[in-house]
C-alpha positions as CSV (number, residue, x, y, z in Angstrom):
1,A,96.6,85.0,106.5
2,V,95.2,83.9,103.1
3,L,93.7,87.0,102.0
4,N,97.5,88.8,102.6
5,T,99.1,86.0,100.2
6,L,96.5,87.0,97.6
7,L,97.3,90.6,98.2
8,A,100.8,90.1,98.5
9,W,101.0,87.9,94.7
10,V,99.1,90.9,93.1
11,E,101.6,93.4,94.3
12,T,104.4,91.5,93.2
13,L,103.1,91.0,89.6
14,L,102.1,94.6,89.5
15,F,105.2,96.3,91.0
16,G,107.8,93.4,91.8
17,L,109.9,94.2,88.7
18,A,109.8,97.8,89.4
19,V,110.9,97.6,93.2
20,W,113.4,95.2,92.5
21,R,115.0,97.3,89.6
22,T,114.4,101.0,91.3
23,P,118.2,101.7,93.3
24,L,118.5,103.0,96.9
25,Q,120.0,106.5,96.4
26,Q,121.3,106.7,99.8
27,R,121.9,104.2,102.3
28,P,118.6,103.5,104.9
29,V,118.2,105.0,108.4
30,F,116.7,102.2,110.1
31,V,114.9,103.1,114.2
32,L,115.5,100.7,116.5
33,G,115.5,100.9,120.3
34,Q,113.4,99.6,123.1
35,P,109.8,100.5,124.5
36,R,109.8,104.1,126.0
37,S,113.7,104.9,125.1
38,G,113.1,107.8,122.6
39,T,112.2,106.0,119.0
40,T,109.0,107.2,118.6
41,H,110.5,110.9,119.0
42,V,113.2,109.9,116.7
43,H,111.1,108.4,114.5
44,N,108.6,112.2,114.3
45,L,112.2,114.1,114.1
46,L,113.5,112.7,111.0
47,A,109.8,112.2,109.2
48,R,109.3,116.0,109.7
49,D,112.9,116.1,107.2
50,E,112.2,116.3,103.6
51,R,115.7,114.2,103.3
52,F,113.6,111.3,104.7
53,A,111.0,109.0,103.5
54,H,108.9,106.9,106.5
55,A,106.6,104.3,106.5
56,T,102.8,105.0,107.7
57,T,100.9,102.6,109.6
58,F,99.5,101.4,106.9
59,D,102.4,100.6,105.5
60,V,104.1,98.3,108.1
61,G,100.5,96.7,108.8
62,F,100.2,95.9,105.0
63,A,103.9,95.9,104.1
64,H,103.3,93.0,101.3
65,C,100.5,94.8,99.4
66,F,100.8,98.6,100.4
67,L,102.0,99.8,97.3
68,W,98.6,98.9,95.2
69,T,96.1,99.0,98.3
70,A,97.0,102.1,99.7
71,R,94.5,104.4,98.2
72,W,91.2,102.3,98.7
73,L,91.7,100.2,101.4
74,P,92.0,101.9,104.5
75,A,88.7,103.6,103.5
76,L,87.5,99.9,103.3
77,L,88.6,99.3,106.6
78,R,87.1,102.1,108.2
79,G,83.2,101.4,106.7
């Protein structure tokens, strides 16, 4: 928890203002549902459409620091 908090502070210092100032171009779409209800299939279909962006497993797992760690932390975690 301490490491995640420290990484989040760095991310806020590096990107906080830029993220805050970035306007959303369109309303977001959230895919929610119960397990085994088809949400993964809907996610996969939307991910193939260039009009939508989607979070990777790393983005979700490291939500507070993925903007600046996505290039080097996954390789470090793999070993």
